[in-house]
N, C-alpha and C positions, 0 to 999 in steps of 0.2 A: 137183200139179205143183211147188209150191213146195219140198215135202219132197224131191223128186227132184233139183231144182237144188242145194238145200243139201247133199245127200249128195255131189253131184258135186264142189262146191266143197271140202268137207272131204277128200275123196279126193285131190284135186289138191294141196291144201296138204300133206297127209300124204306124198304122193309126192315133193314138192319138198324134203322134209327128210330124204331117205334118202342124200344124198351124203356121203361121208366127207370130213373136213377135210384140206386139202392138207398134205403133209409139210413140215417146216420148210425143207428145201433148195428145195423147189419154190415156197414162199411167200416166200422172202427176196428183197428187191428188189436189182437190180444197177444199174450205171451206165447200162445200156441202157434201164432202165425209168424213167428220170428224165423228169419233165414236159417239160422243155426238151430239144430235140434237140441233141446235142453231136457234133461231128466229132472223133473221137479222132485226134489228130495226134502226141501224145507217148507213147512207150513206153520201158520200161527197168526199172531196178531202184533201190531205195533200201536203204541199210545204215545201222543205228545200232548203235554200239558203246558199252558201259557199263563203267565201273570204279568199284570201291568208293571213296568218299571217306573217306580214313583221316586224320581230323583235319587236313584241308587238303592232304594228299599223295595221290598215286595208290596205292591199295591193290590188291587182287587183281582180276583180270579177273572181271566179272560175267556179261555175256551179249551175245548179238548178235540184233538183229531184222532180218530180211530181208523186203522188201516188193516186190510187183510194182506198177509204176507205169503208169497210163493217164491222159492229160491232154488238155485242149483249149485253144484260144486264148481268152484272156480280156482282150481289149483294153480293156473297160469299167472294168477294175481299175486301169489305168494313169492315175491321177489325181494331184492335187497332193500326195497323201500318199506317193506312190511316187516319191522324188526320183531323177531321172536314169534312170528305167526305159525300156527299149526294149520288144522283144517279151515279152509277159506271158501266163502260162499257169496254169491251175488243174490240179493233180495229184491224182488219186485214188490212194490208198495202201492196198493190201491185203496184210496180212501172210500170208506164205507159209512162213516158217520162223522160229521163235523159241524160245529157251530162257530168255527173260525172264519174271519174275513180273509186271512191269508192262507196259502196253500202249504203243502208239505212235500218232502222229497218223493220222487218216483222210483228210484233205485238207491241201493246202498250196498257196499261191500263190507263184510264182516269176517273176522278171523279170530279163532280161539287161540289163547296164549296161556301156557302153564304159569301158575303163580310164582314158581321158583326161578323164572327167567330173569325178572328184573331186580335190581338192587333195591332193597327195602328203604334205602335212604334217599331215593330219588323223589318220592312224594309221601312224606309221612302221613298226611291227612288221607290220602287215598288208601294207604295201607291200613291205617287204623280202621277206616270204614269197611274195608274188605274183611279184616279179622273179626271185628265186632259183629258182622252179619253173616259170617260163615261162607264167604265166597269160595267157590271151587276153581275158578279160572278168571283171567282177564278177557276182555273182548276188545280187539282192535277194530276201528270203523273208518270208513272214508266219508262218513256223513254224520252231522249233528245238527241240533236245531237251527244253527245259523246257516247251514247249507253244506254243499260238497266241500271236501277238504282232503289233505293228505292222510295217510295211515297214522293212527295214534291210539294207544290204549286208553279208552275213555269210559268203558263200562265194566262193571263187575258181573260175573256169572254166578247164579246161585241155584241151589238144588231145591225145588219145590215151591219156593216163594221169593218174592223180591225183598230187598232191604226195606223198602216202603212202597205202599201200593199207590197206584196213579188214580186216587180217588178224591183229590182235594176239592173237586167240584160238587162233592156230596154224592157221587155215584159209588158203586161198589164193584171192584174188579179184582180178580184174584188170578194168579199165574197157574194155568192148568197144563202147560206143556212140560217137556223134560228140561228145557233150558229157560231160565228166567234171568233176563239180562236188564241192567239198569244203569244209566249214566250216573257218574258220581256227582257231577256238579250241575247247577242250574246255570245254563249259558244265556247271556244277555245281550241285547241291543239297546239303543237309546230308548226304545219303546216298550220292550217286553223281556221277560225271563222265560226260557223254555227248558224242559227236561224230557227225556226219551226212555221208554220202556219197551222191551221186546218179550214175547211169550211164544217160544219156538219148539217145535218137534222136528227132528231130522231122521229120516228113514234112509238108512244105508244098506238095506237088505239087498238092493238090487246091483250094488257096486262090487 
């Protein structure tokens, strides 16, 4: 009797080992697989443009990274480190088109900030750029082309179109979303200069 039971257990274990491993695409987690349930309220696109740093000057155009954006409200991130922040969101960034050898960020936190919050004397160049291009808000971020960082007001938010389009590579891109955000400066390393654009829609109908 014991031998019969042992044989059945061995057969059951052997049968359980016959399944093929999942393909990489089937086994790759997505935002929907996250442990925490997130209501996706932000959709849109992200664009990163890079130029060669030619001894402190802009050299040849390097590449463009286009990313799909999905995001959720992250009110818990609006703390004392996010100065002047209003509505706050976490963005998931998935690269859909790139001719770059280096990658881009996978997530970024962003927060809208009213224009009247900051002292206009803090950064005259930033304010002149916002005024000349009809910005409606600041945008604080925890990411920029150099990588993750602390909260800082780096972007202007414009209604209907960016201050400048991310088409220096000869392409043609326009902002079709409700919120058109663009970093004020080209951020550099020893090798390149990079700039960031966002084209976003935010659906708060379910909140």
